Legacy VTK file of the C-alpha trace (Angstrom):
# vtk DataFile Version 3.0
C-alpha trace
ASCII
DATASET POLYDATA
POINTS 386 float
-5.726 34.084 61.824
-7.998 33.609 59.260
-6.726 31.999 55.957
-6.519 34.743 52.949
-9.294 33.192 50.161
-7.436 32.069 47.071
-10.742 32.477 45.053
-11.090 34.384 42.065
-13.773 37.015 41.740
-15.331 35.139 38.992
-14.607 31.561 40.211
-18.705 31.824 41.076
-20.617 30.214 38.340
-23.038 32.696 38.028
-20.247 35.728 37.621
-18.567 33.698 35.130
-21.094 32.942 33.046
-21.691 36.296 33.018
-18.018 37.343 32.039
-18.564 34.866 28.866
-22.172 36.360 28.090
-20.790 39.696 27.841
-17.918 38.316 25.771
-20.381 36.344 23.340
-22.250 39.531 22.909
-19.433 41.969 21.807
-18.553 39.118 19.195
-21.899 38.755 18.049
-23.058 41.996 17.995
-20.006 44.579 17.672
-20.709 48.165 17.954
-23.448 47.717 20.658
-23.589 50.660 22.524
-22.897 52.853 19.568
-25.269 55.958 19.258
-28.048 54.926 17.257
-27.857 57.637 14.600
-24.036 58.175 12.757
-23.062 61.499 13.910
-25.230 61.263 17.086
-22.611 61.597 19.930
-24.972 63.280 22.487
-26.028 59.544 24.368
-24.200 59.336 27.559
-22.219 56.716 28.806
-25.025 55.202 31.113
-27.279 54.956 27.956
-24.856 53.366 26.116
-24.197 50.144 28.655
-27.946 50.392 29.101
-28.344 48.731 25.842
-25.314 46.331 26.097
-27.032 45.274 29.260
-30.087 44.085 27.340
-28.215 42.435 25.158
-26.634 40.915 27.256
-29.604 39.655 28.772
-30.698 38.755 25.030
-28.037 36.482 24.643
-28.235 34.769 27.942
-32.086 33.523 26.806
-30.845 33.103 23.822
-28.296 30.087 25.244
-30.476 29.532 27.846
-28.105 30.531 30.522
-29.850 32.040 33.938
-28.584 35.741 34.237
-30.202 37.593 37.214
-29.380 40.957 39.306
-27.034 42.599 36.236
-27.041 46.196 37.285
-24.989 48.882 35.231
-21.957 48.786 38.114
-21.584 45.165 37.812
-20.942 45.718 33.957
-18.480 48.434 34.606
-16.683 45.537 37.061
-17.243 43.100 34.290
-15.749 45.511 31.520
-12.941 46.251 33.712
-11.835 42.962 34.059
-11.853 42.642 30.072
-9.340 45.431 29.703
-7.305 43.976 32.877
-6.709 40.488 30.159
-6.439 42.646 27.220
-9.823 41.252 25.782
-10.496 45.118 25.629
-8.403 47.893 25.001
-7.192 50.485 27.609
-9.452 53.231 25.598
-12.925 54.784 25.563
-15.274 52.999 23.202
-16.705 55.938 22.352
-18.759 54.351 19.210
-19.473 51.106 21.075
-17.969 47.916 21.712
-15.705 45.112 20.204
-13.103 42.629 20.337
-9.688 43.385 18.645
-10.431 43.770 14.961
-13.578 42.128 14.770
-15.394 45.694 13.988
-18.591 44.470 11.907
-21.069 41.827 11.946
-20.894 39.219 9.223
-23.778 40.881 6.970
-21.198 43.990 6.951
-18.145 41.421 6.150
-20.304 40.417 3.429
-20.368 43.908 1.991
-16.894 44.864 2.602
-16.078 41.420 0.680
-18.093 42.477 -2.254
-15.941 45.282 -2.711
-12.505 43.387 -1.742
-13.729 40.667 -4.242
-13.909 43.502 -6.847
-10.257 44.815 -6.183
-8.873 41.549 -6.718
-10.671 40.442 -9.226
-10.762 43.180 -11.705
-8.856 46.079 -10.449
-5.893 43.533 -9.606
-4.792 44.768 -6.284
-1.961 42.791 -5.342
-2.562 43.565 -1.574
-6.821 42.873 -1.909
-5.799 39.470 -3.129
-3.653 38.742 -0.734
-6.104 39.648 1.670
-9.182 38.100 0.160
-7.393 35.288 -0.258
-6.845 34.319 3.368
-9.968 35.652 4.606
-11.532 32.850 1.497
-10.141 30.234 3.682
-10.958 31.403 6.941
-14.503 31.628 5.877
-14.969 28.429 4.472
-15.665 26.397 7.873
-18.402 29.196 8.580
-20.542 28.705 4.883
-20.313 25.301 5.583
-21.247 25.580 9.254
-24.349 28.176 8.454
-24.857 27.298 4.837
-24.788 30.567 3.688
-22.056 31.826 0.943
-20.380 34.676 2.123
-18.432 35.020 -0.478
-20.698 35.015 -3.464
-20.168 38.060 -5.188
-23.790 40.144 -4.560
-22.451 43.239 -5.810
-19.331 43.992 -7.870
-17.378 46.840 -9.851
-16.042 45.304 -13.208
-13.676 48.166 -14.396
-10.713 46.446 -15.412
-7.274 47.716 -15.453
-5.710 47.128 -19.029
-2.049 46.253 -17.721
-0.711 43.652 -15.538
-0.734 44.930 -11.240
-0.413 41.490 -9.796
3.215 40.713 -9.343
2.101 36.962 -9.212
0.725 36.511 -12.534
3.424 38.628 -14.248
5.802 36.126 -12.867
3.753 33.156 -14.001
3.496 34.581 -17.600
6.723 35.900 -18.043
5.857 39.544 -18.337
7.359 40.959 -15.145
7.365 44.718 -15.760
10.020 46.162 -13.462
7.837 49.084 -12.543
6.485 50.459 -9.331
3.959 47.781 -8.695
7.284 46.322 -7.214
7.196 48.443 -4.537
3.922 49.562 -3.619
4.389 48.065 0.255
7.004 50.721 0.400
4.913 53.466 -1.262
1.755 52.592 1.070
3.918 52.881 4.118
5.383 56.254 2.949
1.601 57.423 2.469
0.729 56.287 5.999
3.568 58.360 7.792
3.983 61.447 5.406
7.504 60.056 4.234
8.646 61.954 0.939
10.085 59.694 -1.897
12.414 59.607 -4.869
10.764 57.834 -8.146
11.784 57.556 -11.385
8.877 58.503 -14.301
10.253 57.121 -17.793
6.992 57.391 -19.639
4.457 60.236 -19.950
2.363 60.237 -23.206
1.076 63.811 -22.976
3.783 66.157 -21.696
7.093 63.702 -22.009
7.703 64.497 -18.256
10.400 62.187 -17.677
13.086 61.744 -14.505
13.104 61.523 -10.931
10.813 63.341 -9.188
11.044 63.979 -4.903
6.998 63.566 -3.762
5.103 62.912 -0.930
2.640 60.047 -2.114
-0.902 60.881 -0.968
-2.976 57.919 -2.011
-3.395 54.827 -4.473
-5.989 55.486 -6.599
-8.183 53.188 -9.237
-9.825 55.022 -11.969
-11.518 53.499 -14.832
-8.567 51.171 -16.302
-5.874 51.515 -14.160
-4.634 52.465 -10.678
-2.385 55.986 -10.227
-0.450 57.688 -7.974
-1.628 61.000 -6.376
1.482 62.946 -4.745
2.625 66.198 -4.111
5.714 67.779 -5.075
8.143 68.275 -2.248
9.916 71.670 -3.823
6.893 73.412 -5.020
3.526 71.475 -3.302
1.893 71.177 -6.997
-0.536 68.367 -6.729
-0.210 65.709 -9.509
-1.894 62.137 -10.493
0.141 59.494 -12.907
-0.440 55.972 -14.056
1.209 53.585 -11.410
2.988 51.723 -14.814
5.194 54.737 -15.301
7.182 54.641 -12.611
9.917 52.508 -12.596
10.616 50.156 -9.748
13.501 52.408 -8.545
12.308 54.243 -5.332
14.344 55.962 -2.083
13.461 57.556 1.007
14.157 60.951 1.390
15.030 62.186 4.877
11.889 64.218 5.283
8.240 63.399 6.620
5.528 65.321 7.770
3.191 63.221 9.639
-0.151 62.551 9.035
-1.887 66.070 9.421
-0.183 67.254 6.488
-0.956 64.603 4.496
-4.835 64.934 5.080
-4.625 68.288 4.379
-3.335 68.221 1.104
-5.384 65.202 0.329
-8.378 67.352 1.022
-6.995 70.057 -1.022
-6.411 67.232 -4.247
-9.739 66.194 -3.968
-11.313 69.228 -4.171
-9.624 70.289 -7.534
-10.558 66.650 -8.671
-13.896 67.135 -7.673
-14.362 70.441 -9.443
-12.349 69.122 -12.752
-13.533 66.907 -15.380
-11.101 63.911 -15.208
-7.351 63.089 -13.782
-5.476 66.269 -14.557
-5.174 68.662 -11.832
-3.491 71.386 -13.810
-0.049 73.007 -14.408
1.702 74.465 -11.006
0.781 78.116 -12.025
-2.848 77.863 -12.536
-3.224 74.844 -9.892
-2.008 77.993 -7.653
-4.750 80.017 -8.862
-7.266 77.812 -8.834
-6.747 76.649 -4.974
-6.175 80.355 -3.497
-9.723 80.998 -5.629
-8.483 83.638 -7.981
-8.641 80.881 -11.467
-11.491 82.025 -13.756
-13.687 78.687 -14.600
-15.016 78.301 -18.301
-19.117 77.748 -18.591
-19.077 74.734 -21.556
-22.697 74.319 -23.108
-23.286 71.247 -25.523
-26.349 70.462 -27.129
-26.958 66.850 -27.452
-29.654 65.407 -29.838
-31.989 62.115 -29.661
-31.406 59.108 -28.729
-28.726 60.024 -26.249
-30.854 62.444 -24.278
-32.427 60.013 -21.919
-28.784 59.085 -21.184
-27.596 62.656 -20.352
-30.055 63.078 -18.334
-29.550 59.695 -16.486
-26.720 61.569 -15.024
-27.914 63.363 -12.377
-24.843 63.941 -10.395
-21.958 63.669 -13.584
-20.661 66.754 -11.896
-21.484 69.176 -9.137
-21.936 72.400 -11.463
-23.969 70.787 -14.453
-27.295 72.033 -15.030
-29.628 70.615 -17.926
-31.334 73.382 -20.303
-34.749 70.801 -21.470
-36.525 73.267 -23.701
-35.899 71.828 -26.486
-37.231 68.660 -25.824
-37.758 66.047 -27.584
-35.756 67.249 -30.219
-32.691 68.121 -27.974
-31.327 69.284 -24.467
-28.482 71.760 -23.422
-26.168 70.541 -20.669
-24.252 73.286 -19.010
-20.989 72.623 -16.661
-18.327 75.003 -15.507
-14.986 73.539 -15.771
-11.398 74.837 -15.242
-9.690 74.809 -18.656
-7.366 72.202 -17.481
-10.203 69.626 -17.680
-11.274 70.749 -21.389
-9.685 68.116 -22.917
-10.889 65.320 -20.974
-14.592 66.611 -20.970
-13.992 66.570 -24.656
-13.036 63.080 -24.894
-16.390 62.510 -23.029
-18.157 64.067 -25.589
-16.879 62.575 -28.386
-18.624 59.082 -27.211
-21.508 60.602 -28.729
-20.298 61.807 -32.019
-22.801 62.680 -34.360
-25.376 62.900 -31.653
-23.523 65.819 -29.987
-23.083 69.879 -31.053
-20.879 72.057 -28.971
-22.255 75.366 -28.406
-19.927 77.612 -25.776
-17.291 78.825 -25.632
-16.587 79.458 -29.169
-12.920 78.354 -29.105
-14.271 74.820 -27.962
-16.930 75.181 -30.670
-14.273 75.612 -33.146
-11.505 72.804 -32.200
-14.599 70.540 -32.496
-15.722 71.650 -36.091
-12.213 71.367 -37.200
-12.132 68.014 -35.664
-15.292 67.048 -37.214
-13.937 68.061 -40.588
-10.482 66.231 -40.398
-12.363 63.143 -39.659
-14.326 63.716 -42.651
-11.692 64.263 -44.816
-10.123 60.622 -43.273
-13.125 59.139 -44.546
-13.347 60.837 -48.143
-9.705 59.864 -48.772
-8.889 56.781 -51.243
-5.212 56.412 -51.138
LINES 1 387
386 0 1 2 3 4 5 6 7 8 9 10 11 12 13 14 15 16 17 18 19 20 21 22 23 24 25 26 27 28 29 30 31 32 33 34 35 36 37 38 39 40 41 42 43 44 45 46 47 48 49 50 51 52 53 54 55 56 57 58 59 60 61 62 63 64 65 66 67 68 69 70 71 72 73 74 75 76 77 78 79 80 81 82 83 84 85 86 87 88 89 90 91 92 93 94 95 96 97 98 99 100 101 102 103 104 105 106 107 108 109 110 111 112 113 114 115 116 117 118 119 120 121 122 123 124 125 126 127 128 129 130 131 132 133 134 135 136 137 138 139 140 141 142 143 144 145 146 147 148 149 150 151 152 153 154 155 156 157 158 159 160 161 162 163 164 165 166 167 168 169 170 171 172 173 174 175 176 177 178 179 180 181 182 183 184 185 186 187 188 189 190 191 192 193 194 195 196 197 198 199 200 201 202 203 204 205 206 207 208 209 210 211 212 213 214 215 216 217 218 219 220 221 222 223 224 225 226 227 228 229 230 231 232 233 234 235 236 237 238 239 240 241 242 243 244 245 246 247 248 249 250 251 252 253 254 255 256 257 258 259 260 261 262 263 264 265 266 267 268 269 270 271 272 273 274 275 276 277 278 279 280 281 282 283 284 285 286 287 288 289 290 291 292 293 294 295 296 297 298 299 300 301 302 303 304 305 306 307 308 309 310 311 312 313 314 315 316 317 318 319 320 321 322 323 324 325 326 327 328 329 330 331 332 333 334 335 336 337 338 339 340 341 342 343 344 345 346 347 348 349 350 351 352 353 354 355 356 357 358 359 360 361 362 363 364 365 366 367 368 369 370 371 372 373 374 375 376 377 378 379 380 381 382 383 384 385
């Protein structure tokens, strides 16, 4: 009786080299085999494998390793082997092949690191700080080897938080605020699964609405000067954005969750409100319902801007989705027209106030009267000699 061979299918030197070259290809070219253009899903599986095969040949030449007769059926067999050993996952790689979490090249990683560095350095995101510190240590060896500084901040976003957000920093300088920053991990977990939570708001400078809130947290948002929490009230579906530091570190999970699909649906509605408004205020419950259902009337606002701020106003071509600019008065002035929900008028006014004597509100009359009254009060303050 002939003996059964114990040789592994990759005990052949060429077969082993071929498998190693395939792994190296996925390491150095994550996403290989994806459609050429984002959104183009018409590329066939055979075309994807042809792209992988060509790249494997290229890698073989680069490392001076002989590779002959590498057919698509052989490549399929190698992919099965990588799945068998857990090097590839047991799924379809519709958007290209990559190993584990290695989904990007080092050039792509550098762009991502710039964004992460900005969040860590300026927005003081505790999670970003931890991740960036870990990546910094891991990349030091590669930087020395390639004489490339992957951590150099080519791009940055330097909006700085006006409050303490990093727990370690608070401890170091003895300024622990005992707010919701102490519980962000729990908030993020709740967001990811659509878990309702109870939190306590102890400060509200605008409407003085303090107390316990039972909400579905939807997203953590950094805007201008601080981190905010976007959430939806459990009882009435009202959407609201509030600064994180205005909540205490009390958090309780409610025995109610709804899954990620409803989370995404509510987030889409909230972002649509944000896009149509001016700022973070999403409106009171009754007007928000009317705005979402399309029964709320919007207000056309017209502001005349004079030199020397004309050029600055014209530069902002995408300040708002509804804006238009009437330039018939140039070079003396231009008229900026935008359509907004009434909830956004206060935030819009704060933006206009940046330009003081170079801006004049023309419409609506109620807003024009408000600015005129404010101007008279300001003048009286400067005239007061007490």
